[in-house]
C-alpha positions as CSV (number, residue, x, y, z in Angstrom):
1,X,-21.7,16.0,-50.4
2,X,-23.7,13.1,-48.6
3,X,-20.6,10.9,-48.7
4,X,-18.3,13.5,-47.1
5,X,-21.3,14.2,-44.6
6,X,-21.4,10.3,-43.9
7,X,-17.3,9.8,-43.4
8,X,-17.5,13.1,-41.0
9,X,-20.2,11.5,-38.9
10,X,-18.5,8.1,-39.1
11,X,-15.2,10.0,-37.8
12,X,-17.0,11.7,-35.2
13,X,-18.6,8.6,-33.7
14,X,-15.3,7.0,-33.9
15,X,-13.5,9.7,-32.0
16,X,-16.3,10.0,-29.4
17,X,-16.1,6.1,-28.9
18,X,-12.5,6.4,-28.4
19,X,-12.6,9.2,-26.0
20,X,-15.4,7.5,-23.9
21,X,-13.2,4.3,-23.8
22,X,-10.3,6.2,-22.7
23,X,-12.6,8.1,-20.0
24,X,-13.9,4.9,-18.8
25,X,-10.5,3.0,-18.8
26,X,-9.1,6.2,-16.4
27,X,-12.0,6.1,-14.2
28,X,-11.5,2.3,-13.8
29,X,-7.8,2.9,-12.9
30,X,-8.8,5.6,-10.3
31,X,-11.3,2.9,-8.7
32,X,-8.5,0.1,-8.9
33,X,-6.1,2.9,-7.0
34,X,-8.8,3.4,-4.4
35,X,-9.3,-0.3,-3.9
36,X,-5.5,-0.8,-3.6
37,X,-5.2,1.9,-1.3
38,X,-7.7,0.6,0.9
39,X,-6.1,-2.7,1.0
40,X,-2.8,-1.3,1.7
41,X,-4.4,0.7,4.6
42,X,-5.8,-2.6,5.9
43,X,-2.5,-4.2,5.9
44,X,-0.9,-1.2,7.3
45,X,-3.2,-1.2,10.2
46,X,-3.0,-5.0,10.7
47,X,0.9,-5.0,10.8
48,X,0.6,-2.2,13.5
49,X,-2.1,-3.9,15.4
50,X,-0.2,-7.2,15.4
51,X,3.0,-5.3,16.6
52,X,1.3,-3.5,19.7
53,X,-0.3,-6.7,20.5
54,X,3.3,-8.4,20.6
55,X,4.8,-5.5,22.5
56,X,2.2,-5.5,25.4
57,X,2.1,-9.3,25.6
58,X,5.1,-9.3,28.1
59,X,7.0,-11.5,25.9
60,X,9.9,-9.2,25.0
61,X,12.3,-7.3,27.2
62,X,11.0,-3.8,28.2
63,X,13.0,-1.8,25.9
64,X,12.0,-3.7,22.7
65,X,8.4,-3.6,23.9
66,X,8.5,0.1,24.3
67,X,10.2,0.8,20.9
68,X,7.7,-1.4,19.1
69,X,4.6,0.1,21.1
70,X,5.7,3.6,20.3
71,X,6.4,3.0,16.6
72,X,3.1,1.0,16.2
73,X,1.1,3.7,18.0
74,X,2.5,6.4,16.0
75,X,2.1,4.6,12.8
76,X,-1.8,4.1,13.8
77,X,-2.2,7.6,14.9
78,X,-0.2,9.4,12.0
79,X,-2.0,12.0,9.9
80,X,-2.2,11.2,6.1
81,X,0.9,13.9,5.2
82,X,3.0,11.9,7.9
83,X,1.6,8.3,7.2
84,X,4.7,7.1,5.0
85,X,7.2,8.3,7.6
86,X,5.7,6.8,10.3
87,X,5.0,3.4,8.8
88,X,8.7,3.5,7.7
89,X,9.7,4.1,11.4
90,X,7.6,1.0,12.2
91,X,9.7,-1.1,9.7
92,X,12.8,0.0,11.1
93,X,11.3,-0.4,14.8
94,X,10.6,-4.2,13.8
95,X,14.1,-4.4,12.0
96,X,15.8,-3.2,15.2
97,X,14.0,-5.7,17.6
98,X,13.8,-8.6,15.2
99,X,17.2,-8.3,13.3
100,X,18.6,-11.1,14.9
101,X,16.6,-14.4,14.9
102,X,17.2,-15.1,18.9
103,X,14.7,-12.3,19.7
104,X,12.2,-14.2,17.4
105,X,13.0,-17.6,19.2
106,X,12.1,-16.1,22.5
107,X,8.8,-15.0,21.2
108,X,8.0,-18.7,19.7
109,X,9.0,-20.3,23.1
110,X,6.8,-18.0,25.2
111,X,3.0,-19.5,25.6
112,X,1.2,-18.4,22.5
113,X,4.3,-17.1,21.0
114,X,4.3,-19.3,17.7
115,X,0.9,-17.8,16.6
116,X,2.0,-14.4,17.4
117,X,5.1,-14.9,15.6
118,X,3.4,-16.2,12.6
119,X,0.8,-13.4,12.6
120,X,3.5,-11.2,12.5
121,X,5.4,-12.6,9.8
122,X,2.3,-12.6,7.7
123,X,1.4,-9.1,8.6
124,X,5.0,-8.0,7.8
125,X,5.1,-10.1,4.3
126,X,1.6,-8.4,3.1
127,X,2.7,-4.8,3.2
128,X,5.2,-4.8,0.6
129,X,2.8,-6.8,-1.6
130,X,0.1,-4.4,-0.9
131,X,2.2,-1.2,-1.5
132,X,3.4,-2.8,-4.9
133,X,-0.1,-3.0,-6.0
134,X,-0.9,0.3,-5.0
135,X,2.0,1.8,-6.6
136,X,1.5,-0.2,-9.8
137,X,-2.2,0.9,-10.3
138,X,-1.0,4.7,-9.7
139,X,1.8,4.2,-12.2
140,X,-0.8,3.1,-15.0
141,X,-3.0,6.0,-14.1
142,X,-0.2,8.5,-14.2
143,X,0.9,7.1,-17.7
144,X,-2.7,7.5,-19.0
145,X,-3.1,10.8,-17.5
146,X,0.1,11.9,-19.2
147,X,-1.4,11.6,-22.7
148,X,-2.0,14.8,-24.5
149,X,-5.3,13.8,-25.4
150,X,-6.4,13.1,-21.7
151,X,-4.7,16.5,-20.6
152,X,-6.2,18.6,-23.5
153,X,-9.8,17.3,-23.0
154,X,-9.6,17.1,-19.3
155,X,-10.6,13.3,-19.2
156,X,-9.7,12.8,-15.8
157,X,-12.1,15.4,-14.5
158,X,-11.7,16.6,-11.1
159,X,-9.9,13.6,-9.8
160,X,-6.7,14.2,-7.9
161,X,-3.4,13.2,-9.3
162,X,-2.5,9.8,-8.1
163,X,0.2,9.6,-5.7
164,X,2.4,6.7,-4.8
165,X,2.8,5.4,-1.2
166,X,6.8,5.4,-0.5
167,X,8.0,4.0,2.4
168,X,10.6,1.5,3.9
169,X,8.8,-1.7,4.0
170,X,12.0,-4.3,4.2
171,X,11.0,-6.9,6.5
172,X,13.3,-8.1,9.3
173,X,15.8,-10.8,8.8
174,X,14.0,-12.9,11.5
175,X,10.7,-12.4,9.8
176,X,11.4,-12.6,6.2
177,X,11.8,-16.1,5.6
178,X,9.6,-17.5,7.9
179,X,7.1,-20.0,6.4
180,X,3.5,-19.6,6.8
């Protein structure tokens, strides 16, 4: 009788430790998603800001300046539910303006253009990395939340289901291979 009771208590303790560990792991994954999302937001904001600065610098022709400025402004002002679309449109505008290396050569030749080109290239390269880190964290949290134990015992609590950030983040040809 006592041996059965001891084994039952041990089994309950092991199950409790496992559930506690799983809930803690899920909480850490949600924290990682929050941190990755903040980093992604910072990189997207930096890319839009650098693009706006370049568009208003007078280095580009007026048509390219307007296209870049409007796309960057829309990306900065977009509501959360429209953010992916606005950021994709900024990527498309950057590819349209800097699709050919001649435009980037004109920027580099202007006073302060080398710095501006380097800053834009760096911002454009960092966005896909930040998005990849965010989406990897989302993928890991989703995988853990799909487990039956997590669903049945509601170990995720009231945390919203994590959503990936899907956007077009392909860099323009003129900025993709630029050394930092």
